[in-house]
N, C-alpha and C positions, 0 to 999 in steps of 0.2 A: 750396539746396545745403547739404550736410552740413558744418557749421563744424568739427566734430571731425575729420573726414577731411582737410579743408583744413589744419588746424593740424598734424595728423600728417605730412602731405606736406611742409609748410614745414619742420618739424623735420628730416626726412630730407634735404631739400635743403641745409639749413644745415650739416649734419654731413658731407655727402658730399664726399670729396676728388676724385671724378671722376664728373661727371654728363654724360650725353649725352641728346640728344633724338632721337626717331625719329618722323618725320612722314609723313603721307599726304595724300591729296586733301582730306580734311575741313578741314585748316588753311587751305586756300586758298578754300574755298567763300565765306567772308565777303569775299573780294576779288572776287567775281563769277565765279569759275571753277567751273563745275559738275563734279561727279565723273563718272568714266566709267561707273561701274556704279550700279545702283539705279534707283529709280522715275523720278528726274529726270536720270539719267545720259546722257552723250553717245551711248552705244551704242544708245539708243532712237531717236536721230535719224540717226546715221551708221552705215555698215556697218564693223565692226571690220576686215574684210579689207583696207580701204584702208591699214591700218598693218601689214599682214603683209609681211615683207621680200621674199618671193618675188613677191607681187603688185606691190610697189613697183618691182622690176626689170623685171617683165613689162609693167606699165602705169604708167610713171613720171608721165605727164601727169595721168592720172585720180587717182592717189595724191596728187600735189602739189596738185591742186585742193582736195581735202579737207583736206590739211595746212595750206594757206594760210588756209582758212576758219576752221578750229579754232584753230590755234596763233598765227597772225600777225594776221589781221583782228580776231579776237575776244580771245584770251588776251593779245595784245600790249598791250592797254590796261589790264590789271590792275595794281594797286598793292598793296604790302604792307599787311596789316591789323594790328590791335592785337596779335594773337597772334604774328605775325612780329616785331613791334617788341619785345615783352616778351622773346622768346628772345634778341634782340640785346642787350637790357639785361642779361639774366642772364649773357651772355658777358662784357660789359664789367665786371660785378661779380665776375668769376672764379667764378661759380656754375654755369657751363656750359662744358664743354670743346669739344664739337663737335655738329653737327647731321647726322644721317644722314637723308636725305630720299628718298622715292620720287617726289617731284614734279620736274617738268622746267621749272618756271615762273620760276626764278631769283629768286623773291621773298625767300628767306632772305638772299641776298647783298645785294639792294636794301635790305633792312631794316637791314643792318649786321653780320650774322654773317660772320665771316672764315674759319672752318673748317667748310665745308659739304661733306659727302661725298655726291655725287650718284649714287645707286644706279642710276638709269635714264637718266642723261645730262641734257642741258640744251638746251631748244628755242631758246635765244638764240645758239646756235653752230651752224654748218653745217660739214660735212666732205665733201671730194671722195671719191667711192667708189673712185677709181683712184690718184691721187697722194697722197691723205690730207691734203692741205692744209686747214687750218682757217680759217674766216671767221666774223666776228661778223655777225649779222643787220644789214643796212644797208650792209655793206661791198661787197656784190656785187649785181648786178641780179637781182631776183626775178621778172622777166618777160622774154620769154614763158616759159611753163612747158613742160617741166620746167626747173628751175634747173640751169645748167651751169657748170662750173669755168672761170674766166677763164684759169687757168694751163695746163690741158690739154684743155679742152672736153669733159670727161667729166661724168657725172651726179653732182649734189650731193644729199646728203640731210641732214635735220636731225640734229644730233649727240645723238640720244636713241635708246633701245632700241626697235626695232620687234618685233612678235610674230615669234618664230622666231630672234631674235638672243640671244646670250649676254650676261650681265652683264659690264661692263668689269672685268677682273681686279683692277686697282688699287683700284677702288671697293669691290669685294667684300672684298678683303684688309683694307682700312682699316676697313670696317664691322665685320668680325669682330674685328679688334684693339680697336676702340673698345668694342664690346659686352663683350668679355672683361675689359677694364679697368674697366668701369663699376661704381660702387657704387650709383648710381641711374640709371635710364633713364626719361625722360619719353616716353610713347607718346601721340602726339597726332594725332587725325583720321585714323585708319586702322582698317580692319576686319581687317587682317593676313591677308587671303585670297590675296593675290598672292605667289607663291613665285618665287625663294627669299627675297625680302625679308621675308616674314612670319616667317621663322625667326630673324631678328636679335634681337627681344625675348626669344624663348625661349632663345636662346644666352646672352644677358645674365643672365637668371634662373638658368640652370643654373650659371653661374660666380659666383653670389652677389649679383647686383644686386637692389635693390628696384625693382619696376616700378610706376610711377605712371601710370595711364591716364586720359586726358582725351578723352571722346567723348560725343556726344549720346545714344547708345544703346550697350548692351553689344556687344562684338565677340567674335571667336573667342578672344581672349586673356583676356577678363574672368574667366571661371570658373576656369581652371587656371593662368594665368600671372601675372595682375595681382595686386599686393598692395594697392594703394589705387586705387579707381575713383572718379573725380571726374566726375560726369555734368553735361554742359552744353556750351555753345559754347566753343570754344577761347579766344577773345579774353576772354570774361568770367571763365572759370576762371583763366586765366593772370594776368589783372589782379588778381584776388583773392589769388592766391598771392604775387604781387609785393608787394602791400601788406603781407602778413604778414611777408615776408622783410625789408622795409624798416622794419617797426615796431620 
C-alpha cells in the first residue's frame, strides 16, 4: 500500500472538522456477508425478483422463504469486523461524525457507531404493511411463512428497501445534509453503481469535500470523484490509517 497516500489521508482526517463515512457491501464481506452483485454475488444464486415489492405482495410466502434464507438464517450470524470497529473508534475520537450506509446488516451499530444513516433500511427490524407497527427480529413469530402482524394479522415485511420502493425520505435528507457538511468523506467498500445512493459522494465532492476511497479495486468514483484512492481490504487500510492518526 502507498505509504505517502496513507499519510496524506491521515493529515486530511486530522484536519477535518466534519468527516463522514459512506459504506457499501464491501465493508461487510470480511464479516462473511457476500455482495449482491459481481462474480460471487448473491444474485448469481437467487433471483432478484424475490425482493421486488410487487412480487412480495403477490407471492409473499415464496418471497419470505428467500428472505429468511439470505437475511436471517445466513446474515443473522454475521459479526462486525475490524473495519466496522475502526469506524466506531474514529467516532469515539471525534474524528467521524456519522456513517451513511447502503448496508442493511446493522453491523455499524453493533460495532459501536451511534449516528448511522441507513439509506436502504435495516434487516433487523420488521414492519407491518398495514398498521405500520415496528418489531425487532425475534419479537414476533417468524413461522409459518409469510410472517403476519400480531396486532392486525396483516403481512409483515423486513424494514429495508425492496426493488421498486423509494428511499426513506428522512434517510435521504440526512444523507444529503451530511454530505454537504463534509470536509472529508471516507468511501468504503462500494462501487457506487446503485442509485441514488451513488450520488452521495459526488454531492460531497461538489460542495468541497475531500473524497478518500478505500476499495480493493477502482470503482465508478475513482477516476473523476476520488481525491485519494487507498487500494486494499477495508479492515487493513482502516487499521493502518488509525495507527497513523494515533501516532
